N, C-alpha and C positions, 0 to 999 in steps of 0.2 A: 808539141808536147800542149797538150787538151785548154778548151778556155775553165778560167775559172768558178769551179764548183766543188764541191767537199762530199759528193759520194766520186772517187777513183778509181779503177782499172787497178786490178790486183796484178795484171798481167805487164803492162805499159808502165815508163816514168808520165809522171803529171805532174805539172806545178797547177798548184792553186794561190792566190795574190790574196796577200792581205788576211790572211784565215784571223789571223790576232793584226791592231796596227804595230803598221811598218813590219812584221816576219808573214812570210814566203813559205809553204810548204810545198817541199817536194818529196812527194811518193812513189815509194819503185819497187816494186813486188815486194807486199803487206808489210816496205818498212817505210817511217816519215825522217827524213833530214829539214829542217829548217834553217834558213837563209835571212834573218835578222839585219837590218838596214837603218843607222844610222848616218844621215847627210850623204855622204858618198860612198859612208865604207861599209863594212859587212863582217860578221862573224855569220859563220856557217856552226851547227850544232850537229852532231854526227853525220857517220855519213857512210851509211846504207854496204852499196857494195862496188868493186870492181870495176862494174860495167855502168856504173853511176855516175861517172866522171863526163862522160858526153853529154847525156842528159844535166847536170850540174851546167857545164858551161852555158848551155845555153836557155838555161832558168836564171843564172845573172846579167844575160844581153835581154830575156825579156822582162827584169824589173831595171832595166837601168843602166847595169851594172858592165863590169868586166872583172875577169880575176884579179887582175891590179888590184882591186878595188876592196878584196879579203884582204885583213885583217888578221884575223886568226882562227883558228877550229876550234870549238867545244868541245870533245869527247864527255855524254855522259858515263860511259860507261864501254870497256871493251868488246865486247862480244864482236865476233866476228860480224852480225848481218848492221852493224853501227862503224866499225873498220874499216869498211870498203875500201875508200877514195885516200884515207890518209897519209897514207907513203909516197904518194904524188902529189898531197897537196907540202909536203917537207919538199918534196924534192923538184918539183914546179913552181910553186911561189913563192916557198920558201917563206913560210909563216907560219908561226907559231901554235904545235899541238898542245892541247891544255885536254889535263887528264890525273883524274886522285889519283897518288902513289898508289894506293894499294890494288888499283887496276892495273899498275904498269909493267907488269911480268906478265900479265892477259895481254899487253898491249902486244907483248914482244912476239907472246904464242897462243895466239888468236884463239889455239881450237883443246885448250886444255884450262876447261875451264870446269869451276864445281857449282853440277848437278845434281837434286835430289834422287831422283826415278830417274830410270832408266827412256832411254828417248825411244828405246827399239818398238814398244809396248803401244805408243799413241799413235799410230798410223790404223794399227787395229782397231782402237777404243776407242776415237775419234776422228771415223772416215773426213767432216769437213774440214781438218786441218791440212790432210791429203794434198788437198791443190795450192793452196799458202805456200805447205812447204816447195814443192815443187816448182813452182815459183820463183822463191828465192833459190832454191838450187841452182836455176836456170838466169837467172843472176850473176851466178857469181856466188854463190854463201859460198863455196867450196876451196876458193883460188883466193883469200885472199891474203896481203899478204903480211906481216908483222910492223908494228913500228918501235923503232928503239927512243926515237927523242921526243920525250914526250917533257912537259913544264910540268910541275906540279900543280895540280888546280885546289884549292883550299876547301875547308870544307865548310866552309863558312864566310861572310862577308862579300861586298860589292866585289866583283874581278873586274878588273881596266880593260874590256874593251868594247868594239862597239856593241852600243847598248845595255852598260854598266849589268848586267846581271846580278843579281844575288842568288847566290850557293848556298842548295837546300842541301845537306848529308842525308839521303836517304836507302842505305845500306840494306843488302838482304838480295835481292835479283845479283848482283855484284857487291862483293865489300866494299866497291869503293866510290858505288856509284852514286851522281847526284842530279838533283834537277834544278834547273834556273828559274828561275825568279827576277821577272820582271815587272816590275811594282807602278812604273807611271804606266804600261801599257795592260795593266791589273789580268795577268798573263802568268802562267809559270806553265814550260818547255820539263815535262814528265817525264821525261825517256821510258824507262821498261819499269821503271817503280811501280808507274799506274799505267795498267793502259787501258785499250777500249776494246780490242779485236785479239784475243791470244790467236795466233800462228801457228801451236801445239796444236787446240781444240776445238779452234773455227770461230770459237766463244765471241758473241758480243759485247760488249753493256764493261764498264767501269770492272776490272779486277788485275790481281796483279797476272803476270805470266806463269805455266804450270811451272812444276817442281823438273820435267827436264831442262830448263831452263835456268832456275831459279839455282840457287846457291841453298837460305835462307830460306824460307817461305812464313817463319814466324817475325824472324826480323825484318822480312819483308811487309808486313800487316802492320807490326808496328812502328815501322818506317814512315806509312804512310799520318801520320799525321802531322811532321813537319808540315807535309805539304797542303793539308786540311788550315792551317794557323795564315800560310800565305793567306787563304782568301778570297784568291786568284777566283774572277769573274773567268774562265778564260782557260783553261788547261787544252795543252796539246803533246796528246799522247806518242810515242816512239813508232806507237801500233794502233791504228787505228783511226778512227774519224776523229775530231776535235769535240771537245766537250765543251758545253756551254753552261751550262746550268751549276755551274764556281765549283770550284775545289772541295770545295765540303762535301757537297752532295756528291762528288765522285767519292770522294773516300766511303763516305758511310756506306755508296751501294758495293766497291768494293771488299768493305769486309764482314759487311751480309754475304755474298758469292766468298771466302774462305780463301784457304791454302788449296790448291789442287794439283 
């Protein structure tokens, strides 16, 4: 994997260390997952693709940890491109997978997700998205096993996993989507509630994801307010580069873009 930097390849897995204090980003085929380190323990946030498993093990070694140090996997939501290696976390690491109960049925059947608009038209309307969707396909996007064994992620409060994130309920992209706020690190992991790259359109900058993969865009836009209220200095999205101008500014920009 490449050395620490914020501009990463859309094709090969890339580890960027300390994108926020004690938080490392593993980017693979335009999808981000994060390693949150607290002491000797690690919380993984989101699970990208099945083929991200090997890069994950290498990333753990690169930050001085091992699979035995992983204490939890927290899923912001259960779309297939965030669920990829979750089944291996359960079977091989035997650690809990946390997910809001509104997304539990989606985790079991990750291709049966609600979306507002047809996915077929996007490659024609937004050709800039085609290389990104191709990268996701080659990374195993259409070979993600479902996961039945999940623990209920609460819609609010502090979660007792390494890093002690506060849960920010942000439905709309999926009906159980949750972001994770780390107040002491001035960071919020926004998942797909707010991204800085829409893989369907190829568009960059703060925005919600296209209707091809969003259940309810109006609800998603309303759910941005709790992200702004975190007043986090750093926003780490599920797709795209870190945003370092504050969560509130990112939300303002996403609202200006609106639904799509």
